[in-house]
C-alpha positions as CSV (number, residue, x, y, z in Angstrom):
1,X,0.0,0.0,0.0
2,X,2.9,2.3,0.8
3,X,4.4,1.7,-2.6
4,X,1.1,2.4,-4.4
5,X,0.7,5.8,-2.7
6,X,4.2,6.8,-3.6
7,X,3.6,6.0,-7.3
8,X,0.4,8.0,-7.4
9,X,2.2,11.1,-6.0
10,X,4.9,10.7,-8.6
11,X,2.4,10.5,-11.5
12,X,0.6,13.7,-10.6
13,X,3.4,16.1,-11.6
14,X,3.9,14.3,-14.9
15,X,0.2,14.7,-15.7
16,X,0.4,18.4,-15.0
17,X,3.4,18.8,-17.3
18,X,1.7,17.0,-20.2
19,X,-1.4,19.2,-19.8
20,X,0.7,22.4,-19.9
21,X,2.6,21.3,-23.0
22,X,-0.8,20.6,-24.8
23,X,-2.2,24.0,-24.0
24,X,1.0,25.7,-25.1
25,X,0.9,24.0,-28.5
26,X,-2.7,25.0,-29.0
27,X,-1.9,28.7,-28.4
28,X,0.9,28.7,-31.0
29,X,-1.3,27.5,-34.0
30,X,-3.0,30.9,-34.6
31,X,-6.0,29.8,-32.5
32,X,-7.5,27.8,-35.3
33,X,-8.8,25.2,-32.9
34,X,-10.7,27.6,-30.6
35,X,-11.6,30.4,-33.0
36,X,-13.1,30.5,-36.5
37,X,-11.3,32.1,-39.3
38,X,-12.6,35.6,-40.2
39,X,-14.4,35.9,-43.6
40,X,-13.0,38.3,-46.2
41,X,-15.3,40.6,-48.2
42,X,-14.5,39.7,-51.8
43,X,-16.1,42.9,-53.2
44,X,-13.6,45.1,-51.1
45,X,-10.6,42.9,-51.4
46,X,-7.5,44.3,-53.1
47,X,-7.1,41.1,-55.0
48,X,-10.5,41.4,-56.7
49,X,-10.1,42.7,-60.3
50,X,-13.8,42.3,-61.5
51,X,-15.7,45.2,-62.9
52,X,-18.1,47.1,-60.5
53,X,-21.1,46.6,-62.8
54,X,-20.5,42.9,-62.9
55,X,-20.3,42.8,-59.1
56,X,-23.5,44.8,-58.8
57,X,-25.3,42.5,-61.3
58,X,-24.2,39.4,-59.5
59,X,-25.3,40.6,-56.1
60,X,-28.8,41.6,-57.6
61,X,-29.3,38.2,-59.2
62,X,-28.4,36.5,-55.9
63,X,-31.0,38.6,-54.1
64,X,-33.6,37.7,-56.7
65,X,-32.8,34.0,-56.3
66,X,-33.4,34.2,-52.6
67,X,-36.7,36.0,-52.9
68,X,-35.5,39.5,-52.1
69,X,-37.1,41.0,-55.1
70,X,-37.3,44.6,-54.0
71,X,-33.6,44.7,-53.0
72,X,-32.6,43.0,-56.2
73,X,-34.6,45.4,-58.4
74,X,-33.1,48.3,-56.5
75,X,-29.6,47.1,-57.3
76,X,-30.5,46.4,-60.9
77,X,-31.9,49.9,-61.3
78,X,-28.8,51.3,-59.7
79,X,-26.8,49.5,-62.3
80,X,-28.9,50.9,-65.1
81,X,-28.6,54.5,-63.9
82,X,-24.9,54.3,-62.9
83,X,-23.5,52.4,-65.9
84,X,-25.7,53.2,-68.9
85,X,-23.0,51.7,-71.3
86,X,-22.6,48.4,-69.4
87,X,-22.8,45.1,-71.1
88,X,-25.2,44.0,-68.4
89,X,-27.8,46.7,-69.3
90,X,-30.1,44.4,-71.3
91,X,-29.8,41.6,-68.8
92,X,-30.7,44.0,-66.0
93,X,-33.8,45.2,-67.7
94,X,-34.9,41.6,-68.4
95,X,-34.2,40.6,-64.8
96,X,-36.4,43.4,-63.5
97,X,-39.3,42.2,-65.7
98,X,-38.8,38.6,-64.5
99,X,-38.7,39.7,-60.9
100,X,-42.1,41.4,-61.3
101,X,-43.5,38.3,-63.0
102,X,-42.2,35.8,-60.4
103,X,-43.4,37.9,-57.5
104,X,-47.0,37.9,-58.8
105,X,-50.0,40.0,-57.9
106,X,-52.1,42.3,-60.1
107,X,-49.8,45.3,-59.6
108,X,-46.6,43.4,-60.2
109,X,-47.9,41.6,-63.3
110,X,-48.9,45.0,-64.8
111,X,-45.4,46.2,-64.1
112,X,-44.0,43.1,-65.7
113,X,-46.0,43.6,-68.9
114,X,-44.7,47.2,-69.2
115,X,-41.1,46.1,-68.5
116,X,-41.2,43.3,-71.1
117,X,-42.6,45.7,-73.7
118,X,-39.9,48.2,-72.9
119,X,-37.2,45.5,-73.4
120,X,-38.8,44.6,-76.7
121,X,-38.7,48.3,-77.8
122,X,-35.1,49.0,-76.7
123,X,-33.5,45.6,-77.7
124,X,-35.6,44.3,-80.6
125,X,-32.6,42.6,-82.3
126,X,-31.5,40.5,-79.3
127,X,-32.4,36.8,-79.0
128,X,-34.2,37.5,-75.7
129,X,-36.7,39.7,-77.5
130,X,-38.8,36.6,-78.4
131,X,-38.7,35.5,-74.8
132,X,-39.9,39.0,-73.7
133,X,-42.8,38.9,-76.2
134,X,-43.8,35.4,-75.0
135,X,-43.7,36.6,-71.4
136,X,-46.1,39.4,-72.2
137,X,-48.6,36.9,-73.4
138,X,-47.9,34.6,-70.4
139,X,-48.6,37.5,-68.0
140,X,-52.1,37.8,-69.4
141,X,-52.5,34.1,-69.6
142,X,-51.7,33.9,-65.9
143,X,-54.5,36.3,-65.1
144,X,-57.3,34.6,-67.1
145,X,-60.5,33.9,-65.3
146,X,-63.3,31.3,-65.9
147,X,-65.2,31.4,-69.2
148,X,-68.3,32.9,-67.6
149,X,-66.5,35.8,-66.1
150,X,-64.5,38.8,-67.4
151,X,-62.5,37.8,-70.6
152,X,-60.4,40.9,-70.9
153,X,-57.2,39.0,-70.0
154,X,-58.0,36.1,-72.2
155,X,-58.5,38.3,-75.3
156,X,-55.3,40.2,-74.5
157,X,-53.4,36.9,-74.2
158,X,-54.8,35.7,-77.6
159,X,-53.6,38.9,-79.2
160,X,-50.1,38.7,-77.7
161,X,-49.7,35.0,-78.6
162,X,-50.7,35.8,-82.2
163,X,-48.2,38.6,-82.3
164,X,-45.4,36.2,-81.1
165,X,-46.3,33.5,-83.6
166,X,-46.4,36.1,-86.4
167,X,-43.0,37.7,-85.5
168,X,-41.1,34.6,-84.4
169,X,-42.6,31.6,-86.2
170,X,-39.4,29.5,-86.2
171,X,-38.4,30.3,-82.6
172,X,-37.9,27.3,-80.2
173,X,-40.7,28.6,-78.0
174,X,-43.2,28.7,-80.9
175,X,-44.6,25.2,-80.0
176,X,-45.3,26.4,-76.4
177,X,-47.0,29.5,-77.7
178,X,-49.2,27.5,-80.1
179,X,-50.4,25.3,-77.3
180,X,-51.2,28.2,-75.0
181,X,-53.0,29.9,-77.9
182,X,-55.2,26.8,-78.4
183,X,-56.0,26.8,-74.7
184,X,-56.9,30.5,-74.8
185,X,-59.2,30.1,-77.8
186,X,-60.8,27.1,-76.1
187,X,-61.6,29.3,-73.1
188,X,-63.0,32.1,-75.3
189,X,-65.1,29.6,-77.4
190,X,-66.5,28.0,-74.2
191,X,-67.7,31.4,-72.9
192,X,-69.5,32.1,-76.2
193,X,-70.9,28.6,-76.3
194,X,-72.5,28.9,-72.8
195,X,-74.2,32.2,-73.8
196,X,-75.4,30.6,-77.1
197,X,-76.7,27.6,-75.3
198,X,-78.7,29.8,-72.9
199,X,-80.4,31.5,-75.8
200,X,-80.9,28.2,-77.5
201,X,-82.7,26.7,-74.5
202,X,-84.8,29.9,-74.2
203,X,-85.7,29.5,-77.9
204,X,-84.2,32.9,-78.9
205,X,-83.1,31.7,-82.3
206,X,-81.6,34.9,-83.6
207,X,-79.3,35.5,-80.6
208,X,-78.3,31.8,-80.4
209,X,-77.6,31.6,-84.2
210,X,-75.4,34.6,-84.4
211,X,-73.1,33.4,-81.5
212,X,-73.0,29.8,-82.7
213,X,-72.1,30.9,-86.2
214,X,-69.2,33.0,-84.8
215,X,-67.9,30.0,-82.8
216,X,-67.9,27.5,-85.7
217,X,-66.3,30.0,-88.1
218,X,-63.6,31.3,-85.8
219,X,-62.7,28.4,-83.6
220,X,-62.7,25.2,-85.6
221,X,-60.5,23.4,-83.0
222,X,-63.0,24.0,-80.3
223,X,-63.9,20.7,-78.5
224,X,-67.7,21.4,-78.9
225,X,-67.7,22.6,-82.5
226,X,-69.7,19.6,-83.7
227,X,-72.4,20.4,-81.1
228,X,-72.5,24.0,-82.2
229,X,-73.0,22.9,-85.8
230,X,-75.8,20.5,-84.7
231,X,-77.5,23.3,-82.8
232,X,-77.3,25.6,-85.9
233,X,-78.8,22.9,-88.0
234,X,-81.7,22.5,-85.6
235,X,-82.3,26.2,-85.5
236,X,-82.6,26.5,-89.3
237,X,-84.5,23.3,-89.7
238,X,-87.3,24.6,-87.5
239,X,-87.8,27.7,-89.7
240,X,-89.2,28.1,-93.2
241,X,-85.7,28.0,-94.7
242,X,-84.9,24.4,-94.0
243,X,-82.4,24.2,-96.8
244,X,-80.0,26.4,-94.8
245,X,-79.6,23.7,-92.2
246,X,-78.0,21.3,-94.8
247,X,-74.5,22.9,-94.9
248,X,-74.2,22.7,-91.1
249,X,-75.0,19.0,-91.1
250,X,-72.6,18.6,-94.1
251,X,-69.7,20.2,-92.1
252,X,-70.3,17.7,-89.2
253,X,-69.9,14.7,-91.5
254,X,-67.0,16.1,-93.5
255,X,-64.9,18.0,-90.8
256,X,-65.7,16.0,-87.7
257,X,-66.0,12.4,-89.0
258,X,-65.3,10.8,-85.6
259,X,-68.0,12.8,-83.8
260,X,-70.9,10.8,-82.2
261,X,-73.3,13.2,-84.0
262,X,-72.3,12.0,-87.5
263,X,-75.0,9.3,-87.9
264,X,-77.8,11.7,-86.9
265,X,-76.4,14.4,-89.2
266,X,-76.5,11.9,-92.1
267,X,-80.1,11.0,-91.3
268,X,-81.0,14.7,-91.3
269,X,-79.3,15.2,-94.7
270,X,-81.2,12.4,-96.2
271,X,-84.5,13.8,-94.8
272,X,-83.7,17.2,-96.4
273,X,-82.8,15.6,-99.7
274,X,-79.2,16.8,-99.6
275,X,-76.2,14.7,-100.6
276,X,-74.2,13.0,-97.9
277,X,-70.5,14.0,-98.3
278,X,-67.4,11.8,-97.7
279,X,-65.3,12.5,-94.6
280,X,-62.2,14.6,-95.1
281,X,-59.0,12.5,-94.8
282,X,-57.1,15.3,-93.1
283,X,-60.0,15.7,-90.6
284,X,-59.9,12.0,-89.9
285,X,-56.1,12.2,-89.2
286,X,-56.5,15.2,-87.0
287,X,-59.3,13.7,-84.9
288,X,-57.3,10.5,-84.5
289,X,-54.2,12.3,-83.4
290,X,-56.3,14.4,-81.0
291,X,-57.8,11.3,-79.4
292,X,-54.4,9.7,-78.9
293,X,-52.7,12.8,-77.7
294,X,-51.7,12.7,-74.0
295,X,-53.5,15.1,-71.7
296,X,-52.6,16.3,-68.2
297,X,-54.6,14.8,-65.4
298,X,-55.5,17.0,-62.4
299,X,-54.9,15.7,-58.9
300,X,-57.9,14.6,-56.9
301,X,-56.9,16.9,-54.1
302,X,-57.0,20.0,-56.3
303,X,-60.5,19.4,-57.7
304,X,-62.4,20.8,-54.6
305,X,-60.2,23.9,-54.8
306,X,-61.5,24.8,-58.2
307,X,-64.8,25.9,-56.6
308,X,-63.1,28.8,-54.9
309,X,-60.5,29.8,-57.5
310,X,-61.0,32.2,-60.4
311,X,-58.8,30.6,-63.0
312,X,-60.0,28.2,-65.7
313,X,-60.0,24.4,-65.1
314,X,-61.4,21.9,-67.5
315,X,-61.1,24.2,-70.4
316,X,-57.3,24.0,-70.4
317,X,-57.3,20.2,-70.3
318,X,-60.1,19.9,-73.0
319,X,-58.2,22.2,-75.4
320,X,-56.9,20.7,-78.6
321,X,-53.3,19.4,-78.7
322,X,-53.0,19.1,-82.5
323,X,-53.8,21.6,-85.2
324,X,-53.1,25.1,-86.3
325,X,-54.8,27.7,-84.1
326,X,-56.6,30.7,-85.5
327,X,-54.2,33.5,-86.3
328,X,-56.6,36.1,-87.6
329,X,-57.9,38.8,-85.1
330,X,-61.6,38.8,-84.2
331,X,-63.7,40.8,-86.6
332,X,-66.9,42.6,-86.0
333,X,-68.7,40.6,-88.7
334,X,-68.1,37.3,-86.9
335,X,-69.3,38.6,-83.5
336,X,-73.0,38.5,-84.4
337,X,-73.7,41.9,-83.0
338,X,-75.8,44.5,-84.8
339,X,-73.8,47.6,-85.6
340,X,-75.1,51.1,-86.2
341,X,-74.3,52.2,-89.8
342,X,-72.9,55.6,-90.6
343,X,-74.7,58.4,-92.3
344,X,-78.4,58.9,-91.8
345,X,-79.6,55.3,-91.5
346,X,-79.4,52.6,-88.8
347,X,-80.2,48.9,-88.8
348,X,-82.4,48.7,-85.7
349,X,-85.1,46.1,-86.1
350,X,-86.6,45.8,-89.6
351,X,-87.4,49.4,-90.2
352,X,-85.1,52.2,-91.5
353,X,-85.1,55.3,-89.5
354,X,-83.7,58.7,-90.5
355,X,-81.3,60.2,-88.0
356,X,-81.5,63.9,-87.5
357,X,-78.3,65.8,-88.1
358,X,-77.4,68.9,-86.2
359,X,-75.8,71.7,-88.2
360,X,-73.9,74.6,-86.6
361,X,-76.0,77.7,-86.3
362,X,-79.4,76.0,-86.9
363,X,-82.1,77.3,-84.6
364,X,-84.1,74.1,-84.3
365,X,-81.1,71.8,-84.1
366,X,-82.5,69.3,-86.7
367,X,-83.0,69.3,-90.5
368,X,-86.3,69.6,-92.2
369,X,-86.5,65.8,-92.9
370,X,-86.3,65.1,-89.2
371,X,-89.0,67.5,-88.1
372,X,-92.6,66.5,-87.8
373,X,-94.8,69.5,-88.8
374,X,-98.5,69.0,-89.0
375,X,-100.9,71.6,-90.6
376,X,-103.0,73.6,-88.2
377,X,-106.8,73.5,-88.3
378,X,-107.2,77.2,-89.3
379,X,-105.2,76.9,-92.5
380,X,-102.2,78.7,-91.3
381,X,-98.8,77.1,-90.9
382,X,-97.8,75.8,-87.5
383,X,-94.4,76.9,-86.5
384,X,-92.1,74.9,-84.2
385,X,-91.6,76.1,-80.7
386,X,-88.1,77.3,-81.4
387,X,-89.0,79.5,-84.3
388,X,-89.6,83.2,-83.5
389,X,-92.7,85.2,-84.5
390,X,-91.9,87.3,-87.7
391,X,-94.2,90.1,-86.5
392,X,-92.7,90.4,-83.1
393,X,-91.0,93.7,-82.3
394,X,-87.2,93.7,-82.4
395,X,-85.3,93.8,-79.1
396,X,-82.4,96.1,-78.4
397,X,-79.9,93.3,-78.7
398,X,-81.2,92.3,-82.1
399,X,-81.2,95.9,-83.4
400,X,-77.6,96.3,-82.3
401,X,-76.7,93.1,-84.1
402,X,-78.6,94.2,-87.3
403,X,-76.5,97.4,-87.4
404,X,-73.5,95.4,-88.3
405,X,-75.0,93.7,-91.3
406,X,-75.0,95.1,-94.8
407,X,-77.8,97.4,-96.0
408,X,-78.4,95.6,-99.3
409,X,-79.5,92.3,-97.9
410,X,-81.8,90.4,-100.3
411,X,-85.3,89.3,-99.5
412,X,-84.7,85.6,-100.1
413,X,-83.8,84.8,-96.4
414,X,-87.4,84.9,-95.1
415,X,-88.5,82.5,-97.8
416,X,-86.2,79.8,-96.5
417,X,-86.7,80.5,-92.8
418,X,-89.2,77.8,-91.9
419,X,-89.9,74.5,-93.6
420,X,-93.7,74.1,-94.5
421,X,-95.4,70.8,-94.0
422,X,-97.2,70.7,-97.4
423,X,-96.7,72.1,-100.9
424,X,-99.8,74.3,-100.8
425,X,-98.9,75.9,-97.5
426,X,-95.3,76.6,-98.7
427,X,-96.5,79.2,-101.3
428,X,-98.7,81.1,-98.8
429,X,-96.0,81.2,-96.1
430,X,-93.4,82.5,-98.6
431,X,-95.7,85.3,-99.8
432,X,-96.4,86.3,-96.2
433,X,-92.8,86.4,-95.3
434,X,-91.9,88.3,-98.4
435,X,-94.5,91.0,-97.9
436,X,-93.5,91.4,-94.2
437,X,-89.8,91.8,-95.2
438,X,-90.7,94.4,-97.9
439,X,-92.8,96.5,-95.6
440,X,-90.0,96.5,-93.0
441,X,-87.4,97.6,-95.6
442,X,-89.5,100.4,-97.2
443,X,-91.5,101.7,-94.2
444,X,-90.7,101.2,-90.5
445,X,-87.3,99.8,-89.9
446,X,-88.4,98.3,-86.6
447,X,-90.7,95.8,-88.5
448,X,-87.7,93.9,-90.1
449,X,-88.0,90.2,-90.2
450,X,-86.8,88.4,-87.1
451,X,-85.2,85.6,-89.2
452,X,-83.0,88.1,-91.0
453,X,-82.0,89.7,-87.7
454,X,-81.0,86.3,-86.3
455,X,-79.0,85.6,-89.5
456,X,-77.1,88.7,-88.9
457,X,-76.6,87.8,-85.3
458,X,-75.2,84.3,-86.3
459,X,-72.4,86.1,-88.3
460,X,-71.0,87.2,-84.9
461,X,-72.3,84.5,-82.5
462,X,-72.6,81.2,-84.5
463,X,-74.5,79.4,-81.7
């Protein structure tokens, strides 16, 4: 036991010596074990030889990647204002537009549209100009609503996709633009079809026919075009002009040969005595490819959410996957809406009305053809309420106005002052006005015709 205690007391100093040597070696290695190495700022480092605009652009892109859109746009705008000749100027403008698009929201998407259009204006020769034009259309596509709601964004998207395909038909993004255009036109056609179907059920044939005709003429790739043609045939077959229904049944058989309505259309054609056409081979190939084309399937969890969302749903999946979309803009003749014609006639109903035209300086505000003047019972001419009495005494204002006219005014003005209602009354009225004007010129100057006085007044005050 005595030996063991002596060994323990001898080992303690050795343990203390080893511990001291270990701590001494740790302090001589630049404290790498106990302290972290301080990071160096590469942007302020003396060894950094990069351009300042490149550094600013890289920092802004890093902010945008991490969701700091406002900070990133501020740095990009600083780059544009500070270095207007930088090679990163176009990239900075496009990055600002992409930032607005990714952030979303009505206000940000509006800013994105303007930013993309500005890029297309300032840099039309760059390869990114096609991408900017497509993003303009995609911004409107992103804001589309259901077919029974406002279709402003859908029509704007259709126009922008058509502009892209007309300007960049061979661009790698053209196939994507064509598919989106088919989806937009499916949405627009569905909205018109729902309105037409409502009028069709209510048996308002004129309103339904005009809208259905616009659908089948403008959107041949619409998934319900065969139904629209069938409804048009039914509408015309129930009228006296039954022969007009035959071309619509013919189009079902020829252009939509795989439609389930083809047998009924053939039966109707035979009943009308019209020839039954052969199906178009190109239409058969198109419908076959359409049926075999893969379509996206919506998740079961997302279907209940469609009840509370504003965006389209089934219309995008039902859109055609094959075929050339319509590239012509919508015209007024295909819309099926009655339009007022210019001039003096209008197509309201079946009658033709005459529109009154207002000429500057006319006292009644309408022409003689628009006035309705009926003869009085006592044989004298009935004057409109706005026409003054020729025998009324002249006022001070009219006398002062007449002093500025020439003294040699002819006597033809009173003859054309008022429009008579009949040919027999016109002669009597002209004689009465002529005698009144002659008496006022030869005798008393205060009895001058009021119409002549107002004509002199219109030379100064045209109204």
